[in-house]
C-alpha atoms as a printed R data frame, in Angstrom:
   type eleno elety resid chain resno       x      y       z
1  ATOM     1    CA   MET     A     1 188.804 97.878 114.104
2  ATOM     2    CA   GLU     A     2 189.419 93.734 113.688
3  ATOM     3    CA   GLN     A     3 186.665 91.797 112.431
4  ATOM     4    CA   ILE     A     4 186.499 88.240 113.620
5  ATOM     5    CA   LEU     A     5 185.692 85.724 110.204
6  ATOM     6    CA   LEU     A     6 183.480 82.650 109.989
7  ATOM     7    CA   ASN     A     7 184.841 79.571 108.733
8  ATOM     8    CA   LEU     A     8 181.313 78.335 106.900
9  ATOM     9    CA   GLY     A     9 183.656 75.795 104.442
10 ATOM    10    CA   PHE     A    10 185.005 76.076 101.025
11 ATOM    11    CA   GLY     A    11 187.132 78.975 102.309
12 ATOM    12    CA   ASN     A    12 183.788 80.938 102.764
13 ATOM    13    CA   THR     A    13 183.180 83.955 105.707
14 ATOM    14    CA   VAL     A    14 181.176 85.612 107.615
15 ATOM    15    CA   VAL     A    15 182.130 88.272 109.581
16 ATOM    16    CA   ALA     A    16 181.113 86.487 113.395
17 ATOM    17    CA   ASP     A    17 179.790 90.081 115.048
18 ATOM    18    CA   ARG     A    18 177.435 89.871 111.955
19 ATOM    19    CA   VAL     A    19 175.767 86.257 112.783
20 ATOM    20    CA   VAL     A    20 172.634 86.663 114.600
21 ATOM    21    CA   ALA     A    21 170.923 82.498 114.149
22 ATOM    22    CA   ILE     A    22 173.224 79.423 113.238
23 ATOM    23    CA   LEU     A    23 169.892 76.781 112.740
24 ATOM    24    CA   SER     A    24 169.483 73.129 111.371
25 ATOM    25    CA   PRO     A    25 168.005 73.333 107.530
26 ATOM    26    CA   ASN     A    26 165.252 70.332 108.377
27 ATOM    27    CA   SER     A    27 162.296 72.040 109.742
28 ATOM    28    CA   SER     A    28 159.449 72.983 107.428
29 ATOM    29    CA   PRO     A    29 159.512 77.110 109.271
30 ATOM    30    CA   MET     A    30 163.436 76.261 107.651
31 ATOM    31    CA   LYS     A    31 162.627 75.746 104.256
32 ATOM    32    CA   ARG     A    32 159.765 78.651 104.540
33 ATOM    33    CA   VAL     A    33 162.577 81.108 105.529
34 ATOM    34    CA   LYS     A    34 165.523 79.795 102.754
35 ATOM    35    CA   ASP     A    35 162.062 80.175  99.714
36 ATOM    36    CA   GLU     A    36 161.888 82.899 100.707
37 ATOM    37    CA   ALA     A    37 165.297 84.556 101.053
38 ATOM    38    CA   ARG     A    38 165.837 83.266  97.598
39 ATOM    39    CA   ASP     A    39 162.385 84.634  96.376
40 ATOM    40    CA   GLU     A    40 163.790 88.014  97.299
41 ATOM    41    CA   ARG     A    41 167.348 87.634  96.319
42 ATOM    42    CA   ARG     A    42 168.864 87.604 100.110
43 ATOM    43    CA   LEU     A    43 169.909 83.635 100.295
44 ATOM    44    CA   ILE     A    44 173.501 83.012  99.333
45 ATOM    45    CA   ASP     A    45 174.557 79.242  98.672
46 ATOM    46    CA   VAL     A    46 177.961 78.671  99.531
47 ATOM    47    CA   THR     A    47 177.407 74.886  99.764
48 ATOM    48    CA   HIS     A    48 179.300 74.150  96.523
49 ATOM    49    CA   GLY     A    49 176.692 71.925  95.393
50 ATOM    50    CA   ARG     A    50 176.340 69.721  98.922
51 ATOM    51    CA   LYS     A    51 173.314 68.955 100.889
52 ATOM    52    CA   THR     A    52 172.906 71.801 103.031
53 ATOM    53    CA   ARG     A    53 173.651 70.704 106.551
54 ATOM    54    CA   ALA     A    54 173.354 74.755 108.252
55 ATOM    55    CA   ILE     A    55 171.415 77.751 107.324
56 ATOM    56    CA   VAL     A    56 173.055 80.924 108.915
57 ATOM    57    CA   ILE     A    57 171.268 83.708 109.536
58 ATOM    58    CA   THR     A    58 172.549 87.597 109.637
59 ATOM    59    CA   ASP     A    59 171.706 90.720 111.137
60 ATOM    60    CA   SER     A    60 171.297 92.015 107.281
61 ATOM    61    CA   ASN     A    61 168.937 89.891 107.362
62 ATOM    62    CA   HIS     A    62 170.984 87.311 104.710
63 ATOM    63    CA   VAL     A    63 170.126 84.001 104.418
64 ATOM    64    CA   ILE     A    64 174.119 81.845 103.785
65 ATOM    65    CA   LEU     A    65 173.368 78.478 103.065
66 ATOM    66    CA   SER     A    66 176.127 75.936 103.833
67 ATOM    67    CA   ALA     A    67 177.721 72.271 104.338
68 ATOM    68    CA   ILE     A    68 178.963 72.122 107.185
69 ATOM    69    CA   GLN     A    69 176.720 70.559 109.976
70 ATOM    70    CA   ALA     A    70 175.100 73.527 112.392
71 ATOM    71    CA   GLU     A    71 176.536 72.209 115.218
72 ATOM    72    CA   THR     A    72 179.796 72.341 113.593
73 ATOM    73    CA   VAL     A    73 179.177 75.862 112.709
74 ATOM    74    CA   SER     A    74 178.568 76.938 116.788
75 ATOM    75    CA   GLN     A    75 181.506 75.305 117.520
76 ATOM    76    CA   ARG     A    76 183.298 77.597 115.368
77 ATOM    77    CA   PHE     A    77 181.585 80.606 116.345
78 ATOM    78    CA   ALA     A    78 181.751 80.132 119.927
79 ATOM    79    CA   THR     A    79 185.501 79.178 119.970
80 ATOM    80    CA   LEU     A    80 186.284 82.294 118.443
81 ATOM    81    CA   PHE     A    81 184.606 84.457 121.102
82 ATOM    82    CA   LYS     A    82 185.880 82.133 124.191
83 ATOM    83    CA   GLU     A    83 189.739 82.912 122.145
84 ATOM    84    CA   GLN     A    84 188.563 86.957 121.838
85 ATOM    85    CA   ASP     A    85 187.950 86.271 124.940
86 ATOM    86    CA   SER     A    86 190.911 84.789 126.837
87 ATOM    87    CA   ALA     A    87 193.455 87.847 125.092
């Protein structure tokens, strides 16, 4: 079975089928989600020291921080499945 990978920037990827949500990090609830994930050791930071611009939540309940804009990550996600449907 072929896995489709979603590019989160700086050479980091996640299996696209595992992504549950792609969110903007600016709201208080998202800050709370990030803090809880950090406390529970479920946080994965792939920002390389840059500002967090997207939060990706996976079906394993991991929270991934990306420096790529949430809109850009969402467009990449949508494009992956459009390409798969047309193949």
